[in-house]
C-alpha positions as CSV (number, residue, x, y, z in Angstrom):
1,M,49.0,7.3,282.4
2,P,50.3,9.0,285.6
3,S,52.7,11.8,285.2
4,Q,56.4,11.4,285.9
5,E,56.0,13.8,288.8
6,H,53.2,11.7,290.3
7,M,55.2,8.5,290.1
8,K,58.3,10.2,291.6
9,Q,56.2,11.6,294.5
10,A,54.6,8.2,295.1
11,L,58.0,6.6,295.5
12,Q,59.1,9.4,297.8
13,T,55.9,8.9,299.9
14,Y,56.8,5.2,299.9
15,V,60.2,5.8,301.5
16,D,58.9,8.4,303.9
17,A,56.0,6.3,305.1
18,F,58.1,3.2,305.4
19,N,60.6,5.1,307.6
20,A,57.7,6.5,309.6
21,A,56.7,2.8,310.3
22,D,53.3,3.4,308.5
23,A,52.6,0.2,306.7
24,A,49.0,1.3,306.0
25,A,50.3,4.4,304.1
26,V,52.8,2.3,302.1
27,T,50.0,-0.2,301.3
28,S,47.7,2.6,300.2
29,L,50.0,3.4,297.3
30,Y,49.2,0.0,295.7
31,A,46.2,-1.1,293.6
32,D,44.0,-3.8,295.2
33,D,45.3,-6.5,292.8
34,A,49.0,-5.4,292.8
35,V,51.9,-7.8,292.7
36,I,55.2,-7.6,294.5
37,E,58.3,-9.6,293.6
38,D,60.9,-9.1,296.3
39,P,63.4,-10.0,295.1
40,V,62.8,-10.8,291.5
41,G,62.8,-14.5,291.1
42,H,61.0,-15.2,294.3
43,P,57.3,-16.2,294.3
44,P,55.2,-13.1,293.9
45,M,52.9,-11.7,296.5
46,T,49.5,-10.6,295.2
47,G,46.7,-8.5,296.7
48,R,46.3,-6.0,299.4
49,A,46.3,-8.4,302.4
50,A,49.6,-10.0,301.2
51,I,51.2,-6.6,300.5
52,E,50.1,-5.2,303.9
53,E,51.5,-8.3,305.7
54,F,54.8,-7.9,303.8
55,Y,55.3,-4.2,304.8
56,T,54.1,-4.8,308.4
57,N,56.8,-7.5,308.7
58,A,59.5,-5.4,307.0
59,I,58.8,-2.4,309.2
60,A,58.7,-4.6,312.3
61,S,62.2,-5.9,311.4
62,G,63.6,-2.4,312.1
63,A,64.5,-1.8,308.5
64,K,65.1,1.8,307.3
65,L,65.4,3.0,303.7
66,T,67.9,5.6,302.3
67,L,67.8,6.7,298.7
68,D,71.1,6.4,297.0
69,T,70.2,8.6,294.0
70,P,67.3,10.7,292.9
71,I,64.1,8.8,292.0
72,R,63.9,8.2,288.3
73,G,60.8,8.5,286.1
74,S,60.2,7.2,282.6
75,H,58.4,8.1,279.4
76,G,55.9,5.3,280.3
77,D,54.2,3.9,283.4
78,R,57.2,3.1,285.5
79,A,59.5,4.7,288.0
80,A,62.6,3.4,289.8
81,M,64.7,4.1,292.8
82,A,68.1,2.9,293.9
83,F,68.2,2.7,297.7
84,T,69.8,1.0,300.7
85,I,67.8,-1.0,303.2
86,D,69.4,-1.0,306.7
87,V,68.2,-3.9,308.8
88,P,69.8,-4.5,312.2
89,G,73.0,-6.6,311.3
90,M,72.5,-6.3,307.6
91,R,72.5,-3.9,304.7
92,I,70.9,-4.6,301.3
93,R,71.4,-2.4,298.2
94,A,68.4,-2.6,295.9
95,I,66.7,-1.1,292.9
96,D,62.9,-1.1,292.9
97,V,60.9,-0.7,289.7
98,M,57.3,0.2,290.1
99,T,54.6,0.0,287.4
100,F,51.6,2.4,287.8
101,N,48.0,2.1,286.5
102,S,46.0,5.0,285.0
103,E,44.7,5.9,288.5
104,G,48.3,6.4,289.7
105,K,48.4,3.3,291.9
106,I,51.3,0.9,291.9
107,T,50.3,-2.4,290.1
108,Q,53.7,-4.1,290.3
109,M,56.8,-3.7,292.3
110,Q,59.9,-5.6,291.3
111,A,62.9,-5.5,293.7
112,H,66.2,-6.1,292.1
113,W,68.9,-7.3,294.5
114,G,70.8,-10.5,294.9
115,P,73.2,-12.3,297.3
116,N,76.1,-10.0,296.3
117,D,74.0,-6.9,297.3
118,I,73.9,-7.9,300.9
119,E,76.5,-6.8,303.5
120,T,76.6,-8.2,307.0
């Protein structure tokens, strides 16, 4: 199981790479067979190609991420972050929960946000 420090650093790298428009760096944090649910309740995206396409499109939209609180670890294989996504003309407040494998790669990302978390 990865350490709490590793998981927190991975999520900080995620935010930094996203804001640097580096979809490849964000994608590299994921295991090859990882699954993204963004938001939870929508059909999941599975595998490296789908994940890279997702982040390429998100970055191309002009989105930027800002942490709302410090990244949180756990006693297990998960870490979470509360953050704001600023897209031109819209703001989304979200909490992402990431599950990690023993190699320290993200195997699952669940984005928790709903219609009431969107400001226009």
